[in-house]
C-alpha positions, 0 to 999 in steps of 0.5 A: 506745370510744364514750361511754356514752349519758347522761341528765341530769335537772335538778330544783329540790328533792330528791324532784322527780326521783322524782315527775317522772321516777323510772320513766324514770330507773330504766328508762334505768339498767336499759338501760345509760344513765348517768343523772345528777341535778342538783338546784338546791337542797338543799330547805332550806325543806322541813318535816321530818315528825314524828319525824325529828331535824332542825333548820333548819340540818341539813334541807338535809343530810338532804334531800341524803342522801335524794336520794342514797338515791333515786339509788341506788334508781333506779340513777342516779349520785350527785347534784350540787347547785347552790349555791342555797337552796330558795325563792330560784330566782326571785331568782338572777342569771340569767346566773350561774345559767344559766352554772352549768348550762351548765358541768354540761352540758358536763362531763357531756355528756348526750344528753338533758336532762329538766327541769320544764315552764313551769307548774311542775307546780302553780305552784311558783315554784322549779319555774317559775324552774328551767324558765326557767334550764334552757332557755337553758342547753340552748341555750347549752351548744353554744357562743357568746360568752356562755359561753366554753369556757375558762371554762365547759368545752368546748362540747357540745350535747345532742340533746334537751331534754324537759319533764315534762308532766302531764294538764290539771288533774291538779295543780289540787288541789295548787295550791289546797292552796298557797293561804294558805301561804308561797307564796301570792302567787307561786302566785296569779300562776299561772292554775290553768286553765293547769296541765298540758297536753292529752294530745295535747301529750305528745311522749314517753310512757314506760310505767313500770308495771314500775318503779312499785315502784322509783319508789315506793321512791325517793319514800319515800327522801324520808321527811322530806317524807312525814308518815306515810311515804306519798306519798298523804298529801302529795298530793290523792287520785288523783294518786300512782296516776296517776304510777306508770303512765306518765310523759309529756314534752313536746319543748322543744328540739333534735331532736323525738321521732318521733310516738308515742315511748315512749322519751326517746332515740327517734329519736336 
C-alpha cells in the first residue's frame, strides 16, 4: 500500500495555523491529505481575553487545547509541540532546535511543508525566528552527517517547502500596533516597507472561499486571544476579510510549483 499524501504546517504559536493556512488545511483534509500541525510554542505569553479563567501558569495549556480544537475543525491530526516558550524562539540553540524539527519531519514524512515567510507576517520576532529554523531543517531532513539517522530518525526529504505570503503592505498597520509594546525593540528592527511581497511573487494561490467559514471557525477556537470572540477586533480593519478568500504561498525549497499553481501539491 502507498503512503497517504501528507502535509506538515509548522507555526510558532497556536492560532497561526488558522490565520496563515486554515483554508488550505481544510481543503487538503477534505481531499484525503493527512495534515499535521507542529507548533513551536504553547503561546504562554499570550494575553487571555477578559472573562476567561486562566493564570500565567495555565495559559499555555489553555492555548494548546484551543489549537487541538482548531485542528479538529480543520480536519488535521492532533497537534504536536516543540518544547520552546513563547517569545524565546530568537534565543534558542540553533542546532538543537533545527534538529527537533528534522526529527519531526523524518517521523511524519510529509510531501509538503508550510511555514511562515522571512518577514514574519508583521515582523513578529518569533515568526521570523521560526522561519530561520524550518528552512535549514527542511534541507537537513534528507540526510547528511549533521543529523545522523541513528539519532534523528531515518532520512527523508520532503518534496517542497512553501512560505505563507501576503500582499505587500497588508500587515503594516499590525506592525504599527506592536510599536511601544513588549516587542517594540525587535519590531523596530524590521523595515515595514519589506512586509509582504508583490503579488507577482506568489507561487501558489489556493482559493479557499468554500472553506472560509471553516477557517473562521478555526480562528474562533482560539477564544483566549479574541477580546470579544471576533478576529476582526484583533487586526486593523480590512485584513481578516482578505484572509478568507485566497491563501498565497511562496516557493522556498525543493520542487518548484508549476506556473499558476492553485494547489500546494501541484506538480508533485
